[in-house]
N, C-alpha and C positions, 0 to 999 in steps of 0.2 A: 414210602414216599420217595426215597432216593432212587429205587428201581424204576419208578414211574418217570421221574425227571430224566434219568439217564436214557430211558427208552425214547422219550420225547425228543431229546437232543439228537439221538441217532437218526430219528425220522426227519427232523428238520435239517440236519446237516449230514447227508450221506457222503461218505468219503468217496472220491473218484475211483472207478473200477479200473483195474490194470488192463482189462481187455473189454471190447464192446460187447454188450449183451445182445442176444438175438432179437429180443422183443423190447419195445419201449414201454416201461412201466407207466401206469397212470400217475398223473401229477397230483400229489397230495397237497403240497404247498410250494410256492415259488421261493427259492433261496438264492442268495448271492454266492456264486462260485468265485472264491478268491483264495489266495494262499493263507490268509488269516483264518478264514472260515473253515477251509479244509483241514488246516492244522488243528484248530479247536476241536472239530468233530472227531478226527482220527485219534489224536493223542489223548484227549480227555477220556474217551471211551476205552482206549487201550489201557489206561490206568485204572479207571473206576470199575470196569467189569470184572477183572480178576480180584480186585479188592473186595467186591461184593461176594465173589466166590469164596474168598478167605473167610468172610464173615460166616458163611454157612458152615465152613469147616470148623470155625471156632464155636459154633452152636454145638457141634458134636463133641468138641473138646470139653465144653462146659458140662455136658452130661457125664463124661468120664471123670472129670474132677469131682463132681458131686458123689459119684460112686466110690472114688478113692477115699473120700472123707469118711465113709461109713463101712467100707467092706471088711475091715478087720474085726467087726463085731459078728461076722457071719462064719459059720462052720467051714465053708469052702473058700475061705479068704485067699488061699494061695492061688486057686484057679481064677478067682475074681481079679486078683492083683495082676496076674499074668495077662489076662484078657485086656484090662485097662492099659497095661504097659504096651502091649502090642498095638492096640488101637492108637495110642498116643504117638508111637513111633511112626506109624503111617501118616498120621495127621500133621505132625511137625515137619515131616519130609515134604509133604505137599505145600505147606506154608513156606518153608525155606526155599524150595525150588521156584516159587512164584516171584520172589522178591526182586531179583535183578531186572526182570522185564518191566515190572511196575515202576521201579525207580527210573529206568530209561525213558518210559513214556511220560513221566512227570517232568523229567528234564527237557524232553522234546516239546512238551506243552509250554513250559516256561520260555524256551527258546523261541517259540512261535510268536511271542509278544513282539518280537522285532519286526514281524511282518505287518504290524498294524500301522495305519497312517494317522490314527487318532490316538493321542496319549491316553485318553480315558479307556479306549478299547484295550490298549496294552496293559493298563492298570488292572482291568478286570481279569485278564489272563494271568497276571502275576498273582492276583488274589486267589483265584481258583487253584492255581498250582501250589500255593502255600498251604491252602486248606487241605488239599490232597496230601501234601508232604507231611503235614501234622498227623493226619490219619495213618499214613504209611509208616511213619516213625514209630507209632504205637503198635501197629501190626508187626513191625519188624522186631521190636523189643519183646513182645509176647512170643513171637516165633523163636527167638534166641533163648528166652527163659524156658520155654517148653522143651526145646531141644536139650538144654542142660538138665532139666528134670528127667527127661527120658533116659539120658545117659546115666544119671544117678540111680534110676530104677533098675538099670541092668545089673548093678552090683549091690543092690539093697539086700541085706540079710533077712529075707522074707520069713525064714523058718525060725528066727530068733525074736520075733515080735511077741507082744503080750495081748492076745486077743481079748482077754477079759477086761483090759484097760483101753480097748480101742486101738491097739497097736503100739501104744506108748509105754515107756517104763514108768515106775511110780513118780519119779521126779518130773518127767515131761507131762505127766497127767495133771500136775498142779498148775500148769501154765494156763494163761487166759485162753478162752475158746478161739479167739481170732488168731492167736499164734499157732493153733493146731489146725487151722482151716487152710488147706492148700490154696484155695482161691484168694483168700486174704493175703497170704504170703506172696502170691504172684501179682497182686493188685489187679486180678483178672477182670472183675466187673467194672472197676473204675476206668481201666484202660479201654475197655470195649465201649463204654459210654463216650469217651473222648473220640474214639474212632467214628462212632455213629454220628455224633454232632458235626464233625468236620466233613464227613462224606456228604451229609445233607447240605451244609453250607457251600461246599464246592459245587454240587449239582445245581443249587440255586444260582450261584454266581455264573456258572457256565451257561445256564439257560438264559439268564439275563443278557449275557454277552451275545448269544446267538440272536435273541429277539432284537437287540439294539443295533447290531452291526451286520447281521447275516440274513435278514428278512427285509425285502424292499418295503419302504413306507408307502402306504396307500396314498395316491394322489386324489385330492378332492375333485369331484366332478364339477364342471362349470355349471352355474345356474342360468 
């Protein structure tokens, strides 16, 4: 749903091109070209599109964490561990590298509220920016936690684990299952739920702003 709304917003509010295009595209919908609308289109999508890409990266991380929870029961657990570790290293690097540009886009979106002439239009921009900020904050926290986990895995004594106990020593093996689940430790699924909810809310808010302030209202034809 979020991807659909973001795509719709991009179509409704195309950011101005830096150079003229050789061909005039067909008109899909008439939009109001204004600093407010241009800022909304450009900066909202500059924030949301890479956040959705991060969600896809986190889908891959999720698979790796599931593997990490079970790999010590396998005979080739060393090779499995190294594979998960190497994949996690690549994934957390992608996530961390994306963060500054996303935060910058959210800040610029928020600043764009000053371009509104209607207080309600400004309020919708602030609301969309705050919803993106909440989603971003949880993506950032997960990225930092995954980076720390990867660094810990680099020095983990892989050859001294207890495969028969799932990688734990006898004391650790008595711990509740949730405390031995790496996803639970990272609050992985809960944080991803918060991210998804706020991305959806932000997309809805931005689309409403576009519909309310960036699409000319139809004038009733005289009878």
